[in-house]
C-alpha positions, 0 to 999 in steps of 0.5 A: 837567532840563527835558523839552524838552532831550535828554540827551547822556550816552553810552548814553542814546538820545533819546526821540523818535527811539527812539519813532519807530523803534519804531513807524514805521508808526503815525507815518506813518499818523498823519502822513498823517491830519494831512496830509489833515485839515490840507489840508481845513482849509486848503483850505476857507477858500481855496475859499470865497474863490476861488469868492466872488472868481470870482463877484464878477468874473463878476457884474461882467464879465457886467453891461452895461458901461453899468452897471459903468462909472464915469463922471466928467462935467462940463458944458461950460465956462461962457459967461462964460469966453473962447471960446478958453479954452472950446475949449482945455478940450475939446481932447484935451490938456486932457481927457487931463490930467484923465484922468491926474489922475482915474485917480490919484484913483480910490480902492482897491479900485476900479481902471480897465481902461484898455484899455476906458476912454475920454474925450471930449466928446458931446452929451447930447441927440441932434440931428435929421438933416435929410436927406430920404433918411435912413430915417424911422419916425415922425420923422426920425432923431437923432444923438448926436455924440461926439468920443471918444478911442482910436477907432483902437485899438478899431475896424477900418476896413472902408471909407474912413478914420478922421475927422480934424480939418482945421485948427483946429476951433472952435465956429463950424466947420460942416464936420467928418468922422465915422465910423460903425459897420457896423451904423449904416451898414446901418440908416441907409443910409450909406456913405463920402462920405455927407453928413449935415446935423445941426440944432441949431447956430444958423443953419446946420446942421452938415455931417458927412461920413462918411469911414469905416465901422468895425467894433468890435474888442470890441463887448461891451467897455466902449469900445463898450457903455458907450454902445451907441448908438455901436455899434448904432442903436436906436429911441427915442420922443419924449414926445408922445402918441401917441409918435413913434418914430425912429432914434437913432444915433451919429456918431464925430467926431475928438477934435480936432473936439470944440470944434465941439460947443460951438456946438450946442444938444445940451447938450454935456458932457465925460466920462471913463469908467472901465471897472472892472478885475476881475483884482485884485478879491477878495470881501474888497474888497466892503465897501470897494468899496461904500463908495468908490463911495458916496464917489465919488458924493456924498462926499469922493472926489467932492470930490477928483475935482472938484479936477481936473474942475471944481466941477460935475463928477459921478460916476455908476455902477450898479456898487454895484447889481451888487455889492449883488446879488452880496452878497445872493446870497452872504449867502444861500449862505454860511450853508448852506455854513457848516452843511456846513463845520461838520459836516465840521470836527467829524467831522475833530476827533473822528477826530483825537481817536480817533487819539490815543486809539488810541495812548494805549490801545496805550501804556497799560501803558507810561505806567502803568509810567512813572507807577509809577516816579515819572514826573511828569505834566509830563514824560510829557506833554512827551515825548508832545507832542514825539514827536507834534509831530515828526510832526504839525507837518511834516504840517500844514505839508505840508497847508497848502502843498498847499492853497496850491498847489491853490487860488489867489487866496485869503487865506493867513491863514485857511488858516494858522489852519485848518492850525494848529488841526489841528496843535494838536489833533493834538499835544495829544490824546495828552498830554491823554489820557495826563494824564487817564488817569494822573492818579494811579499805578494798580496795575492797570487799573480796569474800564471797560466798558459793563456796569460804567460808570455815568453820573456827575453831571458827564456828565449835566449835560454831556449836558443842556447839549448837549441844550439847545444842540441844541434852541436851534440847531434852533429858531433855524434853523427860525424865522429860517433860516440867515440869518447865517454868523457864527451858530455855534449855527445852523451847528452844528445838524446836529452837535449833533443828531448829538451828541445821537443819539450820547449817547442811543445810548451810554446805550442801547447795553447794553440791546439787547446784554443782550436779545440775550445772554439767548437766545444764552446758552441756545443750544447754540453759544458764538459768538453768546453770546461775541460779544455778551458781548464787545460788552457788555464794550467800553470806554466810551471805545472805544464812545463816540468811534467811535460819535460819529465815525460818527454825525457822519460819517453825519449830515454825509453825509446832510445834504450829500447831501440838500442836493445832491439838493435843489439838483438837484431845484430846477434840474431844476424851474427848467429845466422851467419855463423850457421847459415840455418837453424842448425848445421851438421858437418864432419871435421872441417866439412871436407869428408862426405857425410854417411848415407843415413845422416840426412834421414836421421836428422829429418826424424828429429822433432822440430825439423822442418826441412833439411838441405844437403850441400857439398862444400869444397874449400880447396877448389881452384881457379886457373887464371892467366897464361902461366897457369897460376891458381887462385883458391875459392869455395865451391858449393854444390846444391840441389837448386830448388831446396837451396833456393828455398833455404836462401829465401827463408834465411834472407841470405842471398835469395835467388830463383832456382831457375838461375842454376838450371841449364838453358836449352836442351842441355842435359843435367850431366857433367861436362857442360857449362854450369850456371853459377851464383858467385860472390861479388869479389869472385864474380869480378875475378871470373868475369862473364866468360866460361871459366875452368874450376878444378876441385876434389868434386871434379873439374867443371866449367862455369858461367856466372849467372847471378851475383849475391853477397852472401849464401847460407852454406858459406856466409863469410867466404867468396863462394861459387854456387853450382848445381850439384848434379853437374859435379863428378862427386856430389856427395854432401859434406854439410846439412843445413836444417831449419825448424821452429824449435830445433832441439840441439841435444836431440840432433846430436844424439841422432847424428851420433848414431848415424856416424862418427866425428859429426858436429852440430852447430845450433843457431840458438846456441850461437845466439846464446853464446853472444850474450855471455861476455860480461862487457856486453851482458853488463852494458845490456843490463844497464840499458834495460834498467835505463829503459825500465827506469825511464818508463817508471819515472814517466809514470811518476812524473805523470802522477806528480803532475796529477797530484799537484792539480788534484785538490783544485780539480776536486774543489772545482768538481764540488762547486760544479756539482752544487750548480747541477753537474751530474756524477756522470758529467763529473767523471767525464770532466775529470777524465777529459781534464787529464787527457790533453797534457797526457796526449800531448806528452805521449805524441810528443814523446813518440815524435821526440823518440823517433827523431832522436833515433833517426838523428843519432843512428849514424853515429851509434855502432852497436856491433861491439855492444852486441857481439862478444868478439869479432875473432873468427866471426863473420862481420855483421853489416848494419849493426846500427841503431834502428827505431823500435816501434814497441819502445815508442808505442807502449810507454806512450800508450801507458802514459795516456791510459794511466792518466785516464785511470788516475782521473777516473779513480779521482772522480770516483773518490770525489763522488763519495765525498759530499760537496759540503765536505770538499768545499769546507776542507778545500777552499783553494779557489 
C-alpha cells in the first residue's frame, strides 16, 4: 500500500496523528520556528518592494512639478488656415477634446493626476508692459499671458472676481480681463481695476484689466508650480551685455479669451500638461516607465499623440532624469542590502536543518528499529515527510499571511516563493537526514565523535571548493564592490567567510580540548576532566551544525552592526559638515553682518557652551598674473583662540592658534602681512609668497602658514582663514555654537528677538533629515532586522544544540550521582560541559566577524546608503565599512552567558529529580 494512504482497518492508528499526540510540544515549537522563518522569508522581499516603491514616489513627489510634468505642446494653428478655424482650435471645447484623447493615449505605467493637470494657450515669449507706473529694475516688466483651464478649482478669490470672456473673443480683440496672484499683485503694485497695456499685438497694445486677486489653494502643486511665473513673479535678464534685469510675471486670462493670443507676437502655443500620478506607481514599473517616456519624447507613443494634437506636437518632460537619479541610488543600495539578506537567509536555513537534526537524533533508535524490521527508506521517508508537512505547511502559510498583512504595497510572488522555500526545507530536512543516517540497517550505532572521526576525501574536496568560492567572492567584492544585486557570489561573501571559519574550527576543535584535558587529568578533581572528555566525545554533526549556525549568525550580526555603525558615522559626519558646529546662525546668504546683540542672545540659550563669531566673505578675489585677472575664493576672518578651539572640538582641520598670530614685533592692526590657513587647492594657487586679496572686508596681504583640508566655517569650499583683527571690516556674519543638547526652537526664538531674517541650522536636525529618505530608511531597517534576527537565530542555534544533548547530560549526571558526585559538582560539571563549544563559537564568531569586515570594507561604499542625496551636500570622505566593537562583543558574550545559564538551569532541574527516576526514564547509554 502506498505510504501516503492511511490504513483504515480497525485497531490501526494513523501514523501522523499518533506522532503528533506523542510529542505535541515539539510539534508546536517546530511550527513556531517555521512560522517565524517563513514570515521573515516572505516579509523581506515585500519590505524591499515597499521601501523602493515609497522611495520612487517620494522622489517624484519631492521634485519640482516643472520637471515631473509631462507636457504635450503644439504651435499655434498655421496662418494658411482660415482665421475662424484657427480661433476655434484654441477655444476650450477643442482643447478639452484633445486632452481627453491624450489622456487615453498615455501609456501605462504613466498615469496622470487630473486634479493637478491643466491645459490651455500661452505666450511662449513674454511681452512688455508699457505702463509707466509698473516697477522697473533695469528694464520694464514682461508678462506671460496664459488662458489656462480650471482656475476656479485651484484658486481662492481674495479680491474682485475671476476673469470672463465678454462676448466672442477673436484674434483682433484688444480688451480682455485677467487675474493675478497675491504675490504678483504685491510685487507689481496691482489691484482690482488696474489696467495693463501689453505690447506685441500689432499696432495697438492689448488692454488687460485686472478683475481679481487670487490665492493658490495648492501653490506647490503641479497646476501652479509647473510654470512658477503664474504663481510668483521672478527676475529675468535679457541677453545684452551687461544684462538688463526685469520682472517676469503671469497674467491669467479667461479660457474663452485664448483666441486673442493668436494676434500677439509672443509665439503663442497650445499645451496640455499632465502631472504624474504616483499612487499606483511601483518600483517594478521603473523600466517600463523610462521606456514609455522615451517613446513619448521621440518614438511610437509620440506619433500616437500627434494623431490628436497635430503633426507638429511635441512631448517634453524631465521625469526620466528624476527616475534615473532614483535608479542610480537604488542600484547602489540594493547590493549592500543583498549581502545582509543573504547572511540571515543562510543562518535561518542552518537553524532549520538543526531543528530537523534534533528530531532525527531523538528518534534515531526508533528509525533504526523500523529499518531492522524491514521498513523501506521510501516508506520511512514518506511517513516522516507527512508528519512534518502537517506542521510545516500550515505554519509557513500562516507566516506568509502575516507578512502580507504586515507589509503593504508589494508583490505577492516573491513572498510566496520565500515562504514556500522555507516550507520545502522544513519538510525535507527530517526525511533526508533519516534516509542518509539509515541507508543500511545497523545492529548498533557506530562511534561518531570528534576524537574518532577522520575527514574523508569528499569532505576535503568540499571544504577546498568552499574555500575557493570564498576567496573568489572576497576578491570580487574588494575589486569591483557590491555593484550588482544579482551577483550571488558577491552577496554571499560574509556567509562564505563564516562557513570557512566554521570548517576550520571544526577541524581544530579537538586540539584545545586534548591540550586542556592533559593537565585536568592529573588534577585531583574529576569535574574538569569529565567535562573536557565529554566535549571531545561530542558527535561530529552535533558540533559542526551548531558551530556553523553560531558562526554565521555572529558573523551576520557583526557585519550588520558594522554597516549600521558606518551609516551612523557617515550621517554624523555629513551633518557636521553641513553646519560646522552644533548650530549655525547666519543672515541671508551669510553676506550681511549680524546685529550686535545676536551673540549675547545665543549665549543665554540653555545648553549653549560656546559661541564662535566668524566673518565669511565668499566674494573675495585673488589677483593673479600680470594681466590682473581675478580668481574667487572664500575669505574667513576669525578670532584665533576660540576658532582653534572649535576646530579641535569638531575635528575639522584643527590647528594651533599661534599659527594665525603675527611673529616678531608686528602689531595686530591692518596693513601688515597676515598669516593664513588655506585649503590644499588654494594653497597650491597662492604659493608661499605674500599675495594680495581684495574683499568687502578690506584688502589684505596674506602668507600661507598652514594647510588644512576642512574648516568649520566653510567645510566644503576652498577657504582662506585669517585673523579677523587684520580686516578693515571684521563684523561677524556667522555664529558657530556648540553645546551638548542645543534646543533649535529656543535658538530660533532667541535670534528672532535679536534681529530679522536670521536662520538657525541645527546639526541634530540635519542629522535627522538624512534618515528620512524611504530608500535609506528602508535599507537601514532591513539591516537592523538582519542583525537582530541573526542574534536571535544564534540564541536558537545554541538552545537547539543544548537540547540535543540534554537527555544524555541528564543521564550522565544521574549515573555519576549514584557513584558519589555531589550536587555542587554536578552543577559545575554541566556548566563546564556547555562552555567549550560556546567559548569556541564566541571566539570564532568574533574573529570571523572582524575578518569579514576587514576583508569586505574596501568593496562596500556606505555613502549612498547613509545619505539621502548628494545634491548641495559636502561629500563625506571615508563613508565605508568599519568594525563595530559592540557588534562583535555583545552577541559573543551573550552566547557564552546563555550557554552557562541554560546549563545551570538544567543542573538545577536535574537535581530536583531522583537518580532512579532519571535512569528509568532515560536509558540512553
